[in-house]
Residue, then its C-alpha position, 0 to 999 in steps of 0.5 A: m635791270k629789266v631782267f632783274r625786275e622781271m625776276m623779282s616780279k616772278f619771285s614775288k608772285s611765287f612767294a605769294e603762291q608758296a603757301l598754296r603749293r605747300t597746302l596742295f603738297l600736303l593733300p596726298f599725304l593726308l590721303v595716306l592717313p587711312l593707310t596707317s590704320y590699314s597697315q595696323s590691320r595688316q599687322e594684326l592679320e600677319k600676327q594671326r597668320l603666324q599663329l595659325q601656321k604655328e597651330i597647324k604645326e602643333i596639330n601635325t606634331l601632337l595629334f597625328k600619332s596613330q597608324k590609321k588603324e580601325k581602332t583610331l579611325l574616328s580619332d584620326l578623322s577628328d584630327l583631320v577635321k580640326r586641321i582642315g578647319v584651321r587651314t581654312e581659317l589660315i587661307n581666309t586670313i591670307d586672302e584678306e592679307t593679300r587684299q589689303l596688300t593690293f590696296e596698299i600697293e595701289e595707294n603707294e603707286k598713286q603716291v609715287a605718281m604724285l611725288h614724281d609730278r611734284l618733283e618735276v614741278l620743283k625741278k622746273d621752277y628751280a631751273n627757271m630760277v637759275v636761268k633768270s638768276y644767271k641773267s641778272k647776276a651782275k652786282n651792278s644790276r642788283l645795286m642799281f635796282v636798290l639805288s633806283s628806289d624812289n625813297f628809303l622805304q622802297a629801297y629797304k623793301r627791294l633789299d629785303y626782296i633780294r635777301q628773301y629771293a636768295d633764301y627761297r632759292v636755297r630752300q628750293g634746292e633743299e626741298i628737291k633733295i628731300e622730295t627725291v629721298k621720299l620718292n626713293n624710299l616709297n619706291d623701295y617700300l613699294i618693291q617690298t610690298r609687291t614681293a610680300k604679296e607674291m610670297l603670300l600668293v605662293e603660300n596661299q596656293k600651297e595651302k589650297d593644294s594641301i586642303a584639297r588633298e586633306k578633304a579628299s582623305r576626309e571623304s574616304m575616312v567618312k565613308a569608312v566611319k559610316n560603315k561602323e557608325k553605330k559602333y562608334i556612337a555606342q563608344i562615344e555614349k559610353k565614354q560620355k557616361a564615364e566622364k559624367e560619373i567622374d565629374r559627379r564624384i569631383e563635384k561631390l568631393i568639392a561639396e564635402a570639402i566646403a561643408s567640412s570648412k564650415k564646421s568650425t565657423s558660424v559664418k553662412s555662405s554658399g562657398f568655403a569658409l575662407t581665411p583673410e589670406a584665402k580671400e586675398l588669393e581669390k581676389d588675385f585669381i579673379s583679377n587675372k581672369g583671361k590672363l592665367p597661364s595654360p595648364v600645359e606648356r605646349g598644346v592644342i585644344v581638341r575639345r572645347y567647353g560646353k555642348q557641341s556637335h561631334p566633329t565627325l558624326k552628324g546628329i551626335t551632341i557631346e557635352s564637355n565640362g572642361v577643355f581638353y588639351a593635346t600635348e607632347k608625350d611625357a608632358n606635365a600638367r602645371v597649375i594655373f595659379d597659386g593655391r592649395v592642393l584640395a584633393i587627389q582623386v583616383l580615376p578609372g584605369n589608375k589615372k589621377a586627377v589633382l584638385v587645386q583650391h584658389g579661394n572659392y575656385i577649384s582647378v582640376y587636372k585630369n588624366l595624370d599617370n602620376v602626381t608630384v604633389k600631395k593633399g594640403d601642399q601649397v603650390r605656385t603658378k606653373q608648378e608641375l603637378g604630374r605627368i599626363h597619360t599617353d593613350k597607347t592606342t591613339g598615341k595621344t597625350i590628352l589633359a582634361f582641364v576643368l574649372f569650378k567656382e564652388v560646385h559650379r562649372q566655369n568655362p576655362e577658356e574665359w580664364v586661361y590665356k590662349i597658348 
């Protein structure tokens, strides 16, 4: 009887402390909450890493076509510089991902230790409860505990204590099972995280070894380019001049088309005289800004829009009116949105450019060998326009993509979704 009273007294105290223990138990899991955002950030880094690895693979496949002859030395050096840039970004991404994995491992180790301590306390409490329960398991002890009550209310409370104690013991057993599962799962996840970190460290070292070799190769090529720097600068200036002339002709063609569209209307505007259908098309085009498909199915950007330093020759600035994509041989240019073929222009070397009108916006696809559309054709998003020219010397297949609003050039990268 005395043992049972002591047991019930202990249970009453334990029952009162249960809420406090549960609150303390939740504390480590509240500490885990920042890990959720960390985990999401790591997922973003993993996605970025995979994208950069894909880009390096594309660079290797689409750019390194030439045989490293003198004629292609400058082009080869530009390719190498681009690959080093992407690989450097990849190494930085892996470094950041590794740091976050290290943080996550440290936090998980803390959680494992807390869960282990929590489990030990639960097991110890449960063992003490079982021992005391065994000592007082005789039915007479429980019955006498109830019958020795001073009044009915006290007897009811003692009976209720006995029932609560039985329920509490069952819950303690279940809680031990749940905590054991949590601990095992966290341990498994910790092993996976450590393995992922080890794999990243190996991958990072591999990338660092590659970039060291590439930088050594770059230094050698830079010296070779320096010896003929004046020649290369003259070539660049000549090419830039030719590009500007082509762009002026395209702008003139667009201006003439705008003027022609206004001949039969009295409406004054800076752009085309548009039909209601053309206005709706333009509205749809604008609403898809940043989501328009790439003008090539597979490719790497080798020159961005606007003024920029030459990738290999210091002090030389080049100006790009569009975005240049390197793609695979025999690839076709594809239209970025529904529209109408405004014109087909013949370029030097018998190459061609296709202009497609989307309301007051005109997308231009330059450096095509042949075209599969004609002026006035209605075209649909991603429809092929013609095969892109492959340079026999460099072995590269480059599409020059330009975007206008009326005669004003736009930055295509703000409109087209990244490949």
